N, C-alpha and C positions, 0 to 999 in steps of 0.2 A: 769199256775197256778192261775193267777190274776182272771180269769173268775169264778172260783168256789169259791172265797172269796168276791164276791160282794155281798152287802146286798139287793139287789132287787131279791129275790129268789123265791117269792111265785109262779110266773108262772111255773117255773120249777117243783116245788113241787106238784101244783095243777094237772099239766098234768101227772106227774108221778103217783099220787095217783088215777086218774081217772081209770087208768089201773092196779092198784094194790089194788083194793077192799075197799078202805077207803074213797072214795070221799064224801060219805054222811056226813061225820063228818066235811066237810069244806064247809059250806053254808053261811057264813058271807057276806052281801052285801057289806061290805066295801072292801072285797077282790074282790068278783067276778065282781064288777062294774068298778073296776079300778085296775087290777092286776099287773100293772107295777109301782105301788106306794107303794112299802111295807114300805118305810120309813114314809108315811103318815097314815098308818094303826095304829089304837089304839093298845095299848100294850096287852090288853086281846085278841083281835082278832089275834094278831100276835101270841100268845100263842097257840091258837087252831092248827094253821098251823105248828108251831114247834113241837108240840106234834105228830102230823102226822109223821113228819120227824123222830123223835126218835123211833117212833113205827116201821116204815119199816125197820130201821137199825137193829131191833132185829128180823125180820123175812125174811130176805133177803137172797141172794145166798151165802154172805159170811158165814151166819150161817150154812147153809147146808154143805159148805166146811169144816167149822170147825168141824161139827158133823161127817163127813166122816172121817176126818184126825184123830179124836179121837176115830174112829171106833164104834160109836154109832149106825150109819147106814152106808149102803154101797151104793156106786154108781153101777148101774146094767146096764145102757144103754146110749148111745149117750155121750154128753159131761160129764155127771156126773160119767160115768164109767172111763173116763180119769182123772177127778178131784180126785176120790176116790184112783187112782193109783199114786197120786202126779204128774200128768202131767198138769202142769199149765204154763202160760206165763203172762208177764206183761199185756197183752190185756185182761185177765180174771178178773182183778181187776180195781176197779174204785173208786175214791173219789168224784165223781160228786153228790152224795146225802150226804156223810159224812160231808164234810167240809161246804156245804151250810146250812145244819142243824145246825152246830156249830155256823156259822155266825148269823143265826136268833136268837139263844140262846143269843149271845152276844148283838144283837140289842135289844132283850127283857130287858137286864140289863141297856142299855143305855137309853131306853125309860122310864124304871122304875126310873131310877136316875132323870130324867127331871121332873117327878111328885112327886118325894119324896117317892116312894112306895118300901120300903125294902123287903117286903115279895115277891112281884113279881120278884124283883131282885134275891132274894134267889132262886126261882124256876128256873129262867134263868141259874143261875149258876150250879144248879144240872144238868139241861139238858146238858149244855156244858161240864160238866165233864163226863157224860155218853157218850157223842160222842167222847171225846178225850181218855177216857178209852179204848173204843173199838179200836180206831185207834192205840194207842201206844202198847196195849197189843198184837195185832196181827201183826203189822208192825214193832216194834222197835222204832227206832228213827223217830220221826215226827215233822212237824211244830207245834209250839204251841205259844211261846213267841211272834212271829211276824205273827201269824194267825189272819185272820179277820180284817186286815187293809190293803187292796189290793192297796189303793192309795200310802200309804207310803212304804209298804213292797210287792211289786209286785211278788217278788220271795222270800219268807220266808225261813229262815234257818230251817235246821232240828236239832231240840233240842235233846241232849242226852236222852235216855229213862229214866235213873234215874231222870234226871232233870225234865222231864215230870211228872213222879209219884210225886216228890215233889211238883211241882207246883199245880197238881191236889188236893193234901192234902190242900194246901193253899186256893184254890179255894173252896173246900168243907167247910173249917173252916169258910171262909167268908159267904157262903150260910147259914150255921147253925146260924151263929150270924144274919144275915138279917131275916131268917125265925122265929126268936124269937121275932121279932117286933110285937106289940099288935094291931096295927092298919094298914089298907091298903084296896085297893079295894078288892071287892068280885068278885071272877072269878070261881064261881061254874059252870056255863053253858059252859064255855070255857075249862075247865079242865076235860077232859072224863077219866083221870087216878084217880085223887083223889078228884074230885069234890070241889076243892078249900080248902080241908083241909090241912093247912100249917103244922099242927103237922105231918102228914103222910110224907108230903115231907121232913120235918126235920129228921125223923127217916130214911126215904130213903137214905138221905145223909150220915148219920152215917153207914149204911149198905154197901153203895159204899166205904166209908173209910175203913171199915173193910176189904173188898175185896182186896182193893189196898194194904193195909198192909200186908194181907196174901201173896199177890204176891212177895212182897219185904222181906218176912221172918222176918218182925217185930211183932212177935206173941203176946207179951204183948199189944202193941198198937192196934193190930187187935181185941183182946179180950175185950179191953176197949171201942172200938168204937161200937163192935157187942152189948155189953150190953146196948148201948143207941139207938140201931137200930130198925129194924121192929119188933114189939113185939108180934104180932099174925097175922094169915093168913088175917084178915080184912085189913092188911097194905100192902098186895102185890100190887105191881105196875104191873098191867096187862092191856094189850091192849084189848078193847072190840071188839067183832065182832058180826055179825049177819047172816042170811040165805039168803040174797039177792045176787045172784052170780054177780060179777062184780060191786058190790055196797059196801058191807061191810064184805065180807067172810074172814075167817082166811087165811093167805097167804100160810100156809102149806097144807091146804086142797085145795087150788087153784092149787098148784103145784102137790101134790100127787094124787089127785083125777080127776082134770079137764084137766091141760095142759100138764102134763108130767108123765101120768100114768105108773107106772113100771120102771121109770128111777132110783128112789131111794127107798130102802126097807131094811129089816132086814136080808135078806139072806147073809150069810158070814160076818156079823157083830159080834162085841163082846158082845154088850148089851144082846142078848138072851143067850149067854153062862153065862154071870154073873148071870142074873135073874133066869135062870134054875138052878143055883147052890144053890139058896136061896129058892127052893121049894122041899118040901119033904125031906129036908136035916137033918143033925144032930142038926142044929140049930132051935130047936122046938118052939123058940119064934117068929120065922119069917116065913112068907109064902107070897111070892110076886105073886101069880098066878094071882090074881084079878088085880093087877097094870100092869103086863105083858100084859094081855088081853086088858087092856085099852090102852096100847101102840100099840100092834100089834095084827093083825087078819090074819088067814091064807087064802090064795088062792083068794084073791080080783082080783089080776091081772094075775093068772096062776094057774096051777095045784098043783104046789109045791112051791108057794111063800109064804113069811111071810111079810106082808105089814102093813104100818101104818094104824092105825085105824081110818078111816075116817067115818065109820059108827055110832059108838055110843061111841067113846073113846077120845083120847086126840087130834085128829086132824079133828073133825068135822067142819063143816063150821062156827059154831058159837062158837068155842072153844076159850076162852081168851087165850092170849100168855103173858109169863111172861118177865118182864124187870129186876125187883128186887123182892125177895120174903123172907118171913119169914124162909121158909126152908133154903135158901141160908145163910141167917143171923145166924141161929142156928148151921148149919153144919160148917160155919166159926168160930164161938165160940167154938164149940166142938173140932175142928182140933188144933185151936190156944192153947186151954187149955190142950189138949193132948201132943202137943210138948213142952209146958211149964212144963209138968209133974204132973199137977194137975187134976188127973184121975177122982176123983169123980165128979168135975165140968164138964168135958168133957162128962162124961156119962149122967149127968143130962141135958145137952144141947142136946145131941143126942137123949135122950128120948123124949124131947119136940116135935121133928120132928117125931118120931115114934107114939106119941099120935095123931098127925095131920093125919099121913098116916092111922091109925087105924080107924079113923073116916071116911076115904075115900076120904079126901080133896086132890086135886091136881090142882093147878093153876086155881082155880075158878070153878072146876067141881068136882063132886063125882063119885068115881068109885065103883063097885060092892063090896058087903060084903061078897060075896062068893069066899073063897080062900084068904081072907084078914086078915092077922095077924101080929101085931107088938107090942109084949108085952114088957114092961120096962125091960131093961138090969140092971144087977147088976155087981160088980166089979169081982165076981167070973166066970162070963160068959167069961172073956177074960184071965183067967189063961191058962196054957198050955193045960190043959184038959178041957177047958171050951167050952161050946157049940157055942160061937160066935168066935172061934178060929180055922177056917178050916185049916189054914197053919201050925198049931201047933207051933206057935211062942213061945220061952221061955220067951219072954219079954211081959207082959201085955200092955205096952205102944204100941208096934208093932201091936199087934192084934186088940187093940182098934182103932188104926190110920187106919188100913185096913178095919175095919167096917165103919168107917166114910167116907173114900174116896169112898168106894164102894156105899154108900148111896148118896154121891155127885154126883158120876158119873150117877147114876140112875135118880136122879130128875133134873139133867141138860141136859136131853134128848132135842134136838133141841135148845140148848143155847150155844153161842159161849164160855161160860166159861168152858164147858167140855174140849176144846182144851187147855185153859190156864191150867187147872189141869194136863192134859195129859203131858205138858212140864214142869210145875212146880215141880212136884212130883219126876222128875228124879235127882232133887239136893236138895229137901227139907229134912233137918235131923231131926230125923233119916229117911233114905230113905226107904219108903214103896210105892209100886207101884202095880197097877193091871197088871196082865200079859198079856197086849194087844198086840196082833200080828201085824205086819206090813202088809199092804195090798199087797205089792210087794217089793222086793229088800231088802236091808239092811240099808238104810238110813231113819231116822225118820224125818217127817216134822216139822219145827221149827217155821215157820213164813209165812205170806203172802208177796207176791213180790209187790214192788212199781209199781203203775199203770203206763202204757206206757206214757199216757198223762202227767203224772208229769215228767217222766224221759225226756220226749222231750221238756218240757217248762221251768222247773224250774232248772236252772244251779247248784242249791244248793243240788240237790238230791245226795245222796250217789253214788260215782262211784269208782269202779264197784258197780253196785247194787247187794246186797246180794241175794242169790237164796233161795229157799224155804227150804234148808236144813242147812241153816246157822242160829246158835242160836242168839236169841236176849240177851242183857245184863240181863235183869231181870231173864230170865229163863235159865241162863248157869248153 
């Protein structure tokens, strides 16, 4: 465990990104000339490398597994066929990127403290919270309170998941306070997410707070945070990509089109079923045809396949990839308000997403206007005979929640938050779930398995280690 918490992490990340399409973003002489001296690198340079790390954590194999387990996509060949059937072992998971990125985020904070720069510290805290949010939501209990201090805590304890969530809220509260500072270094060129705009980082912090509160069923706090979160699509935290293979291309494109063609697709997945049910349906205010074509295209890898759209859609080589978005923020607000019983506010929040979709915007790209319709809903649409009530729920609250979670499922394609929703909705009251079938068997996947290296090296790893069908505390 100690090795992945060391702060001299740049060489690992640099080598990793050279082979994962982002190396052009990491060209600072202070790093490339002396890669073993991360603690001597200036804080803004360190920020560039750390943003590379948080980017890959949102486009990696973990995200594909999460998307398969929520049945948005399906594994069709080789290792991913097994993954989609919940056949995994501790050797399939790794923290060798996760915690080093968190360690760099912590080092940003320490360096920012040394020069009295609260705004850069706040950015480091948001990145740290993104790292640990992924860790705890997917694995349950994880190291946090003793993480990032390998000398003092070579074998950090695994904190209870609810304690981690509380600590994350505190970290984000401190980030928001620091991001409210009026002075600090400019880091426009080092920040490829927000170009040094601290107001956008601050709103992103609130959106992440809202996500965490939704996970823990604190709906009023989730709504309060979302109201201060990302306020339009220009505030989306997106990973930029380009068209130079092995330099800056989207990692989904690299997987779907270049390295593992045909291993993962939409055949046998639930997403096509859901989206087709929203095309030429009784819901005359909605037509998902254009968005579905943006996501999927037929017969790229075979005569009867439904493949990720790497031609002109969501998974082209230069497609940006989402970390936090306006759509997530507004759908979190909508769901929280619906669960609180404030229907009009929930519909208003849902309609803001529909306005965006009606414009064709999706994660930094524009999809076709042919077969694209997202008219505003009214409360009558969710009555028992309403056009947005395909399940004929007697309760408008239930039908509204079904529409909100359906839209969340769709916009979370290839984001691990879809797997969080898949588990969370089984216990969120009132219970409304999508009828997502299991890939095989009768057991629903509930978590990722602790990595073998952690089991073998950290005696504080829970024993016996929970398997993939054991629920985490937050999503019980």
